[in-house]
matplotlib code that plots the C-alpha trace (Angstrom):
import matplotlib.pyplot as plt

x = [-10.9, -7.9, -7.8, -4.4, -3.6, -6.4, -5.6, -2.5, -3.5, -0.7, 3.0, 3.8, 1.3, 2.7, 6.2, 4.8, 2.2, 3.1, 3.4, 6.7, 6.2, 7.8, 5.6, 2.5, 3.2, 3.8, 0.8, -1.6, -0.3, -0.7, -4.2, -5.2, -4.1, -4.8, -8.2, -10.3, -13.9, -15.7, -17.5, -20.9, -20.1, -20.6, -20.1, -23.7, -24.9, -22.5, -25.3, -27.2, -24.2, -24.6, -28.4, -27.8, -25.1, -27.1, -30.1, -27.9, -26.8, -23.3, -23.6, -24.1, -21.4, -18.9, -19.7, -18.9, -15.7, -14.6, -15.5, -13.0, -10.1, -9.6, -8.7, -7.0, -6.3, -3.2, -3.6, -3.1, -5.6, -5.7, -9.0, -8.2, -10.7, -12.4, -15.0, -17.3, -15.8, -18.6, -16.3, -14.0, -16.9, -17.9, -14.4, -14.0, -17.3, -16.5, -12.9, -11.1, -7.3, -7.1, -5.7, -7.6, -6.5, -8.5, -7.2, -9.1, -8.2, -11.4, -11.2, -14.9, -15.7, -13.0, -14.6, -17.9, -16.1, -14.5, -17.8, -19.3, -16.5, -16.9, -20.6, -19.7, -17.1, -14.2, -10.7, -9.7, -6.7, -7.8, -5.2, -5.7, -4.0, -4.2, -4.1, -1.2, 1.0, 0.6, 2.3, 3.2, 6.4, 7.0, 5.5, 3.2, -0.2, -1.6, -4.7, -5.5, -9.1, -10.5, -14.3, -16.0, -13.0, -11.0, -13.6, -12.8, -9.2, -7.8, -5.6, -2.3, -3.7, -4.9, -1.4, 0.3, -2.2, -1.7, 2.1, 1.7, -0.6, 2.0, 4.7, 2.9, 1.7, 3.6, 5.0, 2.0, -0.5, -3.4, -5.2, -9.1, -10.8, -14.5, -15.9, -18.5, -17.4, -18.4, -19.4, -18.6, -20.7, -23.9, -25.7, -28.7, -29.8, -28.4, -25.1, -24.7, -25.5, -22.8, -20.2, -20.8, -18.8, -15.3, -13.5, -16.0, -15.4, -12.0, -13.1, -13.7, -12.8, -10.1, -8.5, -8.5, -7.0, -4.2, -3.5, -3.1, -1.0, 1.3, 1.9, 3.7, 1.0, 0.7, -2.5, -4.6, -8.1, -11.7, -13.3, -16.9, -19.4, -22.5, -24.8, -26.2, -29.0, -31.6, -29.4, -28.8, -25.1, -22.7, -19.9, -16.8, -14.6, -10.9, -8.1, -4.4, -1.4, 2.0]
y = [-11.0, -9.4, -5.6, -3.9, -0.5, -0.5, 2.8, 5.0, 8.6, 10.8, 10.4, 12.2, 10.1, 7.0, 7.9, 8.8, 6.1, 3.2, -0.3, -2.0, -5.4, -7.2, -5.2, -6.0, -9.7, -9.8, -7.6, -9.7, -12.9, -11.5, -10.2, -13.6, -15.4, -12.9, -12.8, -9.6, -8.6, -7.9, -4.5, -6.1, -8.7, -11.5, -11.6, -12.6, -9.3, -7.2, -6.3, -4.7, -2.7, 0.6, 0.9, 0.0, 2.6, 5.2, 4.5, 4.8, 8.3, 7.7, 10.3, 13.2, 11.9, 11.6, 15.1, 16.4, 14.5, 15.9, 19.5, 19.3, 18.3, 21.6, 19.8, 21.8, 21.4, 19.2, 17.3, 13.5, 11.7, 8.2, 6.5, 3.6, 0.8, 2.5, -0.3, 0.2, 3.7, 6.0, 8.5, 8.5, 9.2, 12.1, 13.5, 13.2, 14.9, 17.7, 18.4, 18.6, 18.3, 15.9, 12.4, 10.0, 6.4, 3.8, 0.8, -2.2, -5.8, -7.1, -7.8, -8.2, -4.7, -3.3, -4.9, -3.3, 0.1, -0.3, -1.0, 2.1, 4.3, 3.0, 3.8, 7.3, 7.6, 8.0, 6.6, 5.7, 3.7, 1.0, -1.1, -4.4, -4.2, -3.6, -0.3, -1.4, -2.4, 0.5, -0.1, 3.5, 5.5, 7.9, 11.4, 10.5, 12.0, 15.3, 13.8, 10.4, 9.4, 6.6, 6.3, 3.6, 1.3, 1.6, -0.4, -3.4, -3.4, -4.8, -2.7, -3.7, -3.2, 0.3, 1.2, 0.0, 1.7, 5.0, 4.7, 3.8, 6.8, 9.1, 7.6, 8.2, 11.7, 14.7, 17.1, 19.4, 16.4, 15.6, 12.4, 12.5, 9.7, 9.1, 6.1, 4.7, 5.1, 3.4, 5.5, 3.7, 6.2, 5.1, 1.9, 1.7, -1.4, -0.1, 1.0, -2.5, -4.1, -2.0, -2.6, -6.3, -6.3, -7.1, -4.5, -1.7, -1.9, -0.2, 2.2, 5.1, 8.8, 8.7, 5.5, 6.8, 10.1, 8.4, 5.9, 8.5, 10.6, 7.7, 7.2, 10.5, 12.9, 16.4, 18.4, 15.3, 16.6, 15.4, 17.8, 17.0, 14.3, 13.0, 10.1, 7.7, 5.2, 7.7, 8.7, 5.3, 5.0, 7.6, 8.8, 11.0, 12.9, 13.2, 15.3, 14.9, 16.7, 15.4]
z = [-298.8, -297.1, -297.7, -297.5, -298.9, -301.5, -303.3, -303.1, -302.7, -304.0, -304.6, -301.3, -299.4, -300.9, -299.6, -296.1, -295.5, -297.8, -296.2, -297.0, -298.5, -295.5, -293.1, -295.1, -295.1, -291.4, -290.7, -292.8, -291.2, -287.7, -288.4, -289.7, -286.5, -283.7, -282.1, -282.0, -281.3, -284.6, -284.9, -284.9, -282.3, -284.7, -288.5, -289.0, -287.7, -289.9, -292.4, -289.5, -288.2, -290.1, -289.5, -285.8, -285.2, -287.0, -284.8, -281.7, -282.8, -284.1, -286.8, -284.4, -282.1, -284.9, -286.1, -282.7, -282.6, -286.0, -284.9, -282.1, -284.4, -286.3, -289.5, -292.2, -295.9, -296.4, -293.2, -293.1, -290.9, -289.5, -288.4, -286.0, -286.0, -289.0, -289.3, -292.3, -292.9, -291.7, -290.0, -293.1, -295.4, -293.2, -293.2, -297.0, -297.7, -295.3, -296.2, -299.5, -299.8, -296.8, -296.9, -294.8, -294.1, -292.3, -290.3, -289.0, -288.1, -289.7, -293.5, -293.8, -292.5, -294.7, -297.7, -296.8, -296.3, -299.7, -301.4, -299.6, -300.9, -304.4, -304.4, -303.3, -306.0, -303.5, -303.4, -299.9, -298.5, -296.2, -294.2, -292.4, -289.0, -285.3, -283.4, -281.2, -284.1, -286.6, -290.0, -290.5, -290.1, -287.3, -287.5, -290.4, -289.3, -288.2, -286.6, -285.3, -284.5, -282.5, -282.2, -280.1, -280.4, -277.2, -275.1, -277.3, -276.1, -272.9, -270.7, -272.3, -275.8, -274.8, -273.4, -276.6, -278.8, -277.1, -277.5, -281.2, -281.8, -280.2, -282.4, -285.7, -284.9, -286.1, -283.5, -283.9, -284.1, -281.9, -280.9, -280.7, -278.8, -278.4, -276.5, -274.2, -270.6, -267.4, -264.4, -261.1, -259.2, -260.9, -259.9, -262.1, -264.0, -267.3, -265.7, -264.1, -267.5, -269.3, -266.7, -266.7, -269.9, -268.6, -270.7, -270.0, -266.3, -266.8, -269.5, -267.2, -267.7, -265.1, -266.4, -270.0, -269.0, -267.0, -269.7, -272.5, -270.2, -269.4, -273.1, -273.2, -274.5, -273.2, -272.5, -272.1, -271.5, -271.5, -274.0, -273.4, -272.6, -274.2, -274.6, -277.2, -277.5, -276.3, -273.4, -272.0, -272.9, -271.6, -273.9, -273.4, -275.9, -275.2, -276.9, -276.4, -277.9, -278.8]

ax = plt.figure().add_subplot(projection="3d")
ax.plot(x, y, z, "-o")
ax.set_aspect("equal")
plt.show()
């Protein structure tokens, strides 16, 4: 089932974030033809996705990411690569009066996210689409989040995504990125295993800082670092201003 703009939030949000019919048609068609890496690697593993990321420590990492964003009442927030909606659920439970929209290219995970929100009694807008072709107007959002999504993208997709995030952020907006990062200085078995993933090799602190800066952001900083999977996987948190 294709999921596009499930539920409009308010009249103002509809005006700001609505997908034009022509854009929705193009986006849905593009998403159905373009290849992407599913959140769980393979669709058959999707039922295990939430328990697995919970075991890895996603909840604590996501809380730290949200803490850095200084979200205020009335803010509009976009979650790129929202997956099954765990980060959105945390945002909605933590903040009232905040509009949160999720975008993902995988209709199956969006359906699972929709079911999750229905069980929680929440109305959330979920859009089918890609991070480097955002179907939103310029200066639409106060905050944009990306958690554990960038390492799925190749270098050109990362570049386009960063430029698209800058385009849809308001002049006072900020971009908050959390991802696994490779460390070329380390040469242990686990480090070599992680870096054997072709896209992870280029997902280093230095490359990500340079990439976001080239997109036109200011004050691009690595806020903190952490780890997941019992310390085996290194993570970094980044913040960038418009």
